[in-house]
N, C-alpha and C positions, 0 to 999 in steps of 0.2 A: 304720753303716758297719763293714765288717770290717776286721781289723788289716792285711791285705795292701793294701787300697785307701788306708787312712790313711797307711801308710808310703810310698806312691808319690807323695805330695804334698810339695812343698817351696815356698819363697817367694823370688822375686826382690825383692819389697817386701812386708814383713810386713802382715798384715791390719789395717785401719783406721789405716794410717800417715797422719798429718796433714802436708800439704805446702801451703805458702804461697809458695814460690819455686821456681825451677828447681833440679833436683838429680839425684842418681843413687843407686842402691842399691849395696849391697856385691856384689862379684863372687861368683857361684855356680859352684863347680866341678861340672861335669856328671857326672863319674865314669862309671858304667855307661850313663848317658843320651847320652854322646858318640857321634855318628854315627847317632843314632836320631831318630825323629820324636817331638816333644813337643806337648802341649797347653798353651797359655798362656791363663790366664783373668784378665782384668782386671775387678776388682770395685770399683766406686765406691760407697761407703756413705753419703757425705755431701757436699753441694755447696750453694753459694749460687748464685743466678741471675746471668746475664750474665758467665760466665767459661768458659774452655776449658782442656782438659788434653790435651797431646800426649805419648804414651809411645812410646819406641823401645827396641828390643832390640839390644844390641851383643854381638859375639862376639870371643873372643880364643883363641889357641893357648896363651898363657903366663899370662894373667891381668893382663898389663901393656900390651900393644899391641892396642888395640881398633879400629885401622884408621880410615878416614875417613868411612865411612858405616855406618849400622845393617844389621843382618841383616833386620830387620823393624820396621815402624811400624804401630801400631794407628790406625784412623781417629780423627780428633779428637773428643774426648768433651766433652759439655756437661751431661749428666744422670746421675742415679743408675742403676745397672744393671750388668749383667754382659756382657762382650764376650769370647767365646772365639776363639782362633786356633790353627790347627795350624802349626807350624813344622817343616819337614823338614830336620833337621840331617844326615841321611844325604847330602844334597847338599853339605855342608861338613864332612867327617869330621875335618878338622884342628882345628875348634873344640872346645875343652875347657872354656871358661868363658863364662858369659853374665852380662850386666849390664843392668839397666833404667835408662833416663835419662828425665827428664820436664821439660816446659816447661809453665808455667802462664801464663794471660793473663786479665786482668780487663778488661771493657769495659762501658761504660754508666755510670750514676751510682751514688752511694752509696759504700759502703765500697771503698776503692781496692785492697786487698790480696786476692789470690785465696785461696781456701780449698777444699780437697778433702781427703777421707779416702778412701783407696783401698788395695788390696792387689793383688799380682800373683803368681798361683799357677802353678806348673809341675807338670804331671802327665805320667805315662808315657802314650804313645799306642799304643805297640805292645803 
């Protein structure tokens, strides 16, 4: 990977973050990405069976007021893998910050606590 490509990647959720409960990532200031299209890549690297992960992306002008609904939600996830999604922030130029939030659910028998390792990458799309 060349230096330019490597520098165009940041994370809403660091790679291999362990989650066992609902939560949220740190706000990411978009800087030069504000008002542009970005590629979000959700990478699940570890999971146990009979559980689900719901990840949504929230936007804010100031890093404090996130509104009442997400900008984007990934489809519900159950398995290891990579799910890319283009988010067109040019439709919302006032958005200067992004934040990832997640819900986890465990169903079925056995261990009652959900367990996922995942990361959420932000790449330049333009």
